[in-house]
C-alpha positions as CSV (number, residue, x, y, z in Angstrom):
1,X,83.8,77.8,112.8
2,X,80.1,76.7,113.4
3,X,77.6,77.0,110.5
4,X,74.8,79.1,111.9
5,X,72.3,77.7,109.3
6,X,73.2,74.2,110.2
7,X,72.8,74.6,113.9
8,X,69.4,76.4,113.4
9,X,68.2,73.8,111.0
10,X,69.2,70.8,113.1
11,X,67.5,72.2,116.2
12,X,64.3,72.9,114.2
13,X,64.4,69.4,112.6
14,X,64.7,67.8,116.0
15,X,61.6,69.6,117.2
16,X,59.4,68.3,114.3
17,X,57.2,65.3,114.6
18,X,57.9,63.2,111.5
19,X,56.3,60.1,110.1
20,X,58.4,57.0,110.2
21,X,60.6,56.6,107.1
22,X,61.2,53.3,105.2
23,X,64.4,51.5,105.3
24,X,67.2,53.5,103.6
25,X,70.9,53.0,103.3
26,X,73.1,56.0,102.2
27,X,76.8,56.1,101.5
28,X,78.9,59.3,101.3
29,X,82.5,59.9,100.7
30,X,84.3,63.2,101.6
31,X,87.9,64.5,101.1
32,X,89.7,67.8,101.7
33,X,93.2,68.9,101.1
34,X,95.2,72.0,100.1
35,X,98.4,74.0,100.6
36,X,99.4,75.8,103.7
37,X,102.4,78.4,103.9
38,X,103.9,79.6,107.3
39,X,106.1,82.6,107.5
40,X,107.9,81.3,110.6
41,X,107.3,77.5,111.0
42,X,108.5,76.6,107.5
43,X,108.6,72.9,108.5
44,X,104.7,73.1,108.7
45,X,104.4,74.5,105.2
46,X,103.3,72.3,102.2
47,X,100.5,70.2,100.9
48,X,98.2,68.5,103.3
49,X,95.1,66.1,103.4
50,X,92.5,67.3,105.8
51,X,90.2,64.4,105.7
52,X,89.4,61.3,103.6
53,X,86.2,59.8,104.9
54,X,83.7,57.1,104.0
55,X,80.2,57.4,105.8
56,X,77.5,54.9,105.9
57,X,74.0,55.7,107.2
58,X,71.1,53.2,107.7
59,X,67.7,54.2,108.9
60,X,64.5,52.1,109.5
61,X,61.2,53.4,110.7
62,X,58.0,51.8,111.7
63,X,54.6,52.6,113.4
64,X,53.6,51.0,116.6
65,X,50.8,52.0,119.0
66,X,50.1,55.0,116.8
67,X,53.6,56.4,117.5
68,X,56.5,56.6,115.0
69,X,59.7,54.7,115.9
70,X,63.0,54.9,114.1
71,X,66.4,53.3,114.4
72,X,69.4,55.0,112.8
73,X,73.0,53.6,112.6
74,X,75.9,55.8,111.6
75,X,79.4,54.6,110.7
76,X,82.3,56.7,109.6
77,X,86.0,55.9,109.0
78,X,88.9,58.2,108.3
79,X,92.0,57.4,106.1
80,X,93.7,60.8,105.9
81,X,96.6,59.7,108.0
82,X,97.3,56.7,105.6
83,X,95.7,54.1,107.8
84,X,92.0,53.5,108.3
85,X,90.7,54.8,111.7
86,X,87.2,54.4,113.1
87,X,85.8,57.9,113.9
88,X,82.1,57.1,114.6
89,X,80.0,54.0,115.2
90,X,76.7,54.6,116.8
91,X,73.2,53.5,117.1
92,X,70.2,55.8,117.6
93,X,66.8,54.7,118.7
94,X,63.8,57.0,118.7
95,X,60.8,55.5,120.6
96,X,58.9,58.9,120.5
97,X,59.1,62.1,118.5
98,X,60.5,64.0,121.5
99,X,63.0,61.3,122.8
100,X,66.2,59.9,121.2
101,X,68.6,57.3,122.8
102,X,72.0,56.8,121.5
103,X,75.0,54.4,122.2
104,X,78.4,53.7,120.7
105,X,81.3,56.0,119.7
106,X,80.3,59.5,118.9
107,X,81.1,63.2,119.6
108,X,80.7,64.3,123.3
109,X,78.2,67.3,123.1
110,X,80.4,69.8,124.9
111,X,81.9,72.3,122.3
112,X,79.3,73.7,119.8
113,X,82.0,74.2,117.3
114,X,83.1,70.6,117.4
115,X,79.5,69.3,116.9
116,X,79.5,70.9,113.5
117,X,80.4,68.2,110.9
118,X,83.7,68.7,109.0
119,X,81.9,68.8,105.8
120,X,80.1,72.0,106.9
121,X,83.1,73.9,108.3
122,X,83.5,77.4,107.0
123,X,87.2,77.7,108.1
124,X,90.0,75.4,107.3
125,X,90.6,74.7,110.9
126,X,88.3,74.4,113.9
127,X,88.6,76.9,116.8
128,X,91.4,76.4,119.2
129,X,89.0,76.0,122.1
130,X,88.1,72.5,120.7
131,X,91.5,71.4,122.0
132,X,90.1,72.0,125.5
133,X,86.9,69.8,124.9
134,X,86.4,66.1,124.9
135,X,86.1,64.7,121.4
136,X,84.8,61.4,120.2
137,X,84.3,58.8,123.0
138,X,82.5,55.6,123.8
139,X,79.3,56.1,125.7
140,X,75.4,56.4,125.8
141,X,73.2,59.5,125.6
142,X,69.5,60.5,126.1
143,X,68.1,63.5,124.3
144,X,64.7,65.1,124.6
145,X,63.1,67.9,122.6
146,X,60.1,70.1,123.5
147,X,59.4,72.7,120.8
148,X,62.3,75.2,120.8
149,X,64.0,73.6,123.8
150,X,66.2,70.6,123.9
151,X,68.5,68.9,126.4
152,X,70.9,65.9,126.4
153,X,72.4,63.8,129.2
154,X,75.4,61.5,128.3
155,X,77.9,59.2,130.0
156,X,81.3,58.5,128.4
157,X,84.5,56.5,129.0
158,X,87.4,58.9,128.7
159,X,91.0,57.3,129.3
160,X,89.5,55.1,132.1
161,X,87.7,58.1,133.6
162,X,84.0,58.7,133.6
163,X,82.8,61.9,131.8
164,X,79.2,63.0,132.6
165,X,77.8,65.6,130.2
166,X,74.7,67.8,130.4
167,X,73.7,69.9,127.4
168,X,70.8,72.3,126.7
169,X,70.0,74.3,123.5
170,X,67.3,76.8,122.3
171,X,66.4,77.8,118.8
172,X,64.0,80.5,117.6
173,X,64.2,82.2,114.3
174,X,67.7,83.6,113.7
175,X,69.0,82.8,117.3
176,X,70.4,79.6,118.6
177,X,71.9,79.1,122.0
178,X,73.9,76.2,123.4
179,X,75.1,75.5,127.0
180,X,77.1,72.4,128.2
181,X,78.8,71.1,131.3
182,X,81.1,68.1,131.4
183,X,82.3,66.5,134.7
184,X,85.4,64.2,134.5
185,X,86.1,62.0,137.5
186,X,88.6,59.3,138.1
187,X,92.4,59.7,137.5
188,X,91.6,63.3,136.5
189,X,88.9,65.4,138.0
190,X,87.8,68.6,136.3
191,X,84.8,70.4,134.9
192,X,84.3,71.8,131.4
193,X,81.9,74.6,130.7
194,X,80.8,75.8,127.3
195,X,78.4,78.3,126.0
196,X,77.7,79.4,122.4
197,X,75.4,82.0,120.8
198,X,74.6,81.8,117.0
199,X,72.9,84.5,115.1
200,X,71.6,84.1,111.5
201,X,69.7,87.1,110.3
202,X,69.1,86.9,106.7
203,X,72.4,86.3,105.0
204,X,74.5,87.3,107.9
205,X,75.8,84.6,110.3
206,X,77.7,85.2,113.6
207,X,79.0,82.9,116.1
208,X,80.6,83.4,119.6
209,X,81.7,80.7,122.0
210,X,83.6,80.3,125.2
211,X,84.9,77.2,126.9
212,X,86.5,77.0,130.5
213,X,88.3,74.0,132.2
214,X,88.0,74.2,136.0
215,X,90.3,71.7,137.8
216,X,90.7,73.3,141.2
217,X,93.8,75.3,140.1
218,X,94.3,79.0,140.5
219,X,94.0,79.7,136.8
220,X,91.5,77.8,134.6
221,X,92.3,77.0,131.0
222,X,90.0,79.2,128.8
223,X,89.3,79.3,125.1
224,X,87.1,81.9,123.2
225,X,86.1,82.2,119.5
226,X,84.0,84.7,117.6
227,X,83.3,85.0,113.9
228,X,80.9,86.8,111.4
229,X,80.3,86.4,107.7
230,X,78.0,87.4,105.0
231,X,76.9,85.0,102.3
232,X,76.2,86.2,98.7
233,X,74.0,83.5,97.3
234,X,72.6,80.3,98.8
235,X,74.5,77.0,98.4
236,X,71.4,75.2,99.5
237,X,69.5,76.0,96.3
238,X,70.1,74.9,92.8
239,X,69.5,78.5,91.5
240,X,72.4,79.9,93.7
241,X,74.7,76.8,93.4
242,X,77.6,79.3,93.1
243,X,77.8,81.3,96.4
244,X,80.5,83.3,98.2
245,X,81.0,84.1,101.8
246,X,83.7,86.4,103.2
247,X,84.2,86.1,106.9
248,X,86.4,87.1,109.7
249,X,87.2,85.2,113.0
250,X,89.2,85.8,116.3
251,X,90.5,82.9,118.2
252,X,91.9,82.8,121.7
253,X,93.3,80.3,124.2
254,X,94.9,80.5,127.6
255,X,96.4,77.3,129.1
256,X,99.2,76.5,131.5
257,X,100.3,80.1,131.8
258,X,100.6,80.6,128.0
259,X,98.3,82.5,125.8
260,X,97.7,81.9,122.0
261,X,95.7,83.9,119.6
262,X,94.8,84.2,116.0
263,X,92.9,86.5,113.6
264,X,91.6,85.1,110.4
265,X,90.1,86.6,107.2
266,X,88.8,84.1,104.7
267,X,86.5,83.7,101.7
268,X,84.5,80.5,101.0
269,X,83.5,79.8,97.5
270,X,80.7,77.3,97.0
271,X,81.3,76.0,93.5
272,X,78.5,73.3,93.8
273,X,76.7,74.0,97.0
274,X,78.2,72.1,100.0
275,X,79.5,69.4,97.6
276,X,82.4,71.3,96.5
277,X,83.8,74.2,98.7
278,X,87.0,76.2,98.3
279,X,88.4,78.2,101.2
280,X,91.1,80.8,100.9
281,X,92.3,82.3,104.1
282,X,95.0,84.4,105.8
283,X,95.7,84.1,109.5
284,X,97.9,86.2,111.8
285,X,98.7,83.9,114.7
286,X,100.8,84.2,118.0
287,X,101.8,80.9,119.6
288,X,103.9,80.9,122.8
289,X,104.9,84.5,122.0
290,X,106.1,83.7,118.4
291,X,104.1,85.3,115.6
292,X,103.3,83.6,112.4
293,X,101.5,84.5,109.1
294,X,99.6,81.6,107.5
295,X,98.2,81.5,104.0
296,X,95.8,78.5,103.3
297,X,94.1,77.4,100.1
298,X,91.8,74.3,100.7
299,X,89.4,72.4,98.6
300,X,86.8,70.1,100.1
301,X,84.3,68.0,98.1
302,X,82.1,64.9,98.4
303,X,78.9,63.2,97.6
């Protein structure tokens, strides 16, 4: 599930004109794990490790020709599987407050839900439509921001194919909009279209997203997701370090003639803001016509 507050805040921050920052290196570590119990798929029940990540950020800013410039490097590795895997390795250059250039390995900006960092997820799992979207790829991107409007154009290598992505977003008060299109060409030729609406009026937050894969076939692959929650307390403030957010979500995916869906009720407990979050959830899912009831208890923490 996408965090409405995160999407709105990131869009607003991109629109601000900030002074160059001095050189700064930040290192973070995050981990998540828990226990999951299935009523039908007993082999999938048990303890699991969701992530075990080490993140390094380095930023350097300077002033030239009365304009702020900044270079930002981001490196993230994952060790949840038992081996160390590279997730992100990117370099950002900001020659003007309204322009950002990026190159390396990073998330393709197609699915809005996938763009939310794992450390800010409100459910134990991402929406099923993320499986239809491109993920982390090697490429280059240019992003512009003009007030409440922003846009990105990117090129990626995807299994020896070329992926061209165009994304646009709008943020104003409690409303954020996202639209993206990705054209894959080469051995595989298809188009992915994604649209998302995020509402954050007060302590309420809601998210709706749909993604379609068009490959010239009669029936496109489609995913849809909707969620809503209400937060008691604010995990971003020291006064409300303990916050609770109950939420509900509906997840749908149709692909290759099969239809999967899931309904989830969950409660997030922010024990120490975003640094320590516990998620308790119940999901009724139907995959390939087989129903399943899933209970999940997950703990996520980091610094």
